[in-house]
C-alpha positions as CSV (number, residue, x, y, z in Angstrom):
1,M,37.7,-172.7,-40.7
2,S,37.8,-174.3,-37.3
3,F,40.8,-176.4,-38.3
4,Y,42.7,-173.2,-39.1
5,T,41.7,-171.6,-35.8
6,A,43.0,-174.7,-33.9
7,L,46.2,-174.7,-35.9
8,T,46.9,-171.0,-35.1
9,G,46.3,-171.8,-31.4
10,L,48.8,-174.7,-31.6
11,N,51.4,-172.6,-33.3
12,G,50.9,-170.0,-30.6
13,S,51.3,-172.6,-27.8
14,Q,54.5,-173.9,-29.4
15,A,56.0,-170.4,-29.4
16,D,54.9,-169.8,-25.8
17,I,56.5,-173.1,-24.7
18,A,59.7,-172.3,-26.6
19,A,60.0,-168.9,-24.8
20,T,59.2,-170.5,-21.4
21,S,61.7,-173.4,-21.9
22,N,64.4,-170.8,-22.9
23,N,63.6,-168.9,-19.7
24,I,63.9,-172.1,-17.6
25,A,67.1,-173.2,-19.3
26,N,68.8,-169.9,-18.6
27,V,67.5,-169.1,-15.1
28,G,71.0,-169.5,-13.6
29,T,72.8,-167.4,-16.2
30,T,74.1,-164.2,-14.9
31,G,72.5,-161.2,-16.6
32,F,69.8,-163.2,-18.4
33,K,66.6,-161.4,-19.1
34,R,63.5,-163.4,-19.6
35,S,61.4,-163.4,-22.7
36,R,57.6,-163.4,-23.2
37,A,55.5,-164.4,-26.2
38,E,52.8,-161.8,-27.1
39,F,49.8,-162.7,-29.2
40,G,47.1,-160.9,-31.2
41,D,43.7,-161.8,-32.7
42,I,43.0,-162.7,-36.3
43,F,39.7,-161.1,-37.1
44,A,37.1,-162.8,-39.2
45,T,36.3,-159.6,-41.1
46,S,38.0,-156.4,-41.9
47,P,37.5,-153.5,-39.4
48,L,35.9,-151.6,-42.3
49,Q,33.2,-154.2,-42.9
50,N,30.0,-154.1,-40.8
51,S,29.6,-157.5,-39.2
52,S,27.3,-158.7,-36.4
53,S,29.7,-161.6,-35.5
54,S,32.6,-160.9,-33.3
55,I,34.1,-164.4,-33.6
56,G,37.7,-164.3,-34.8
57,S,39.8,-166.7,-36.8
58,G,42.4,-167.6,-34.3
59,S,45.5,-166.0,-32.8
60,I,48.8,-164.9,-34.2
61,L,52.2,-164.5,-32.6
62,K,53.0,-160.8,-32.5
63,G,56.5,-161.4,-31.3
64,V,58.7,-162.6,-28.5
65,K,59.7,-159.6,-26.4
66,Q,62.5,-159.5,-23.9
67,Q,61.8,-158.1,-20.5
68,F,64.3,-155.5,-19.5
69,T,63.3,-155.0,-15.8
70,Q,66.2,-154.7,-13.4
71,G,67.1,-157.9,-11.7
72,N,68.8,-158.7,-8.4
73,I,72.0,-156.8,-7.7
74,A,74.9,-158.9,-6.3
75,A,78.2,-157.6,-4.9
76,S,81.2,-159.2,-6.6
77,L,83.7,-158.3,-3.8
78,N,86.2,-157.5,-6.5
79,A,88.3,-154.4,-6.5
80,L,87.6,-151.8,-9.1
């Protein structure tokens, strides 16, 4: 089981590095919005089961979310 836990951690790290490298590659692109990898826990038991152990079975990528916060505003000096 520990191998599976380590494998899920490595897969999560790979997704996080991919999102970060995409952010770095596009830092100079006008209008680019950064992305962030979001993770969740894989539980060892079902929530309906009664367990004294709170140790999970790794992590899972919930998704790569795009951040839509407003960026810097720059004047273009062009006529409308």
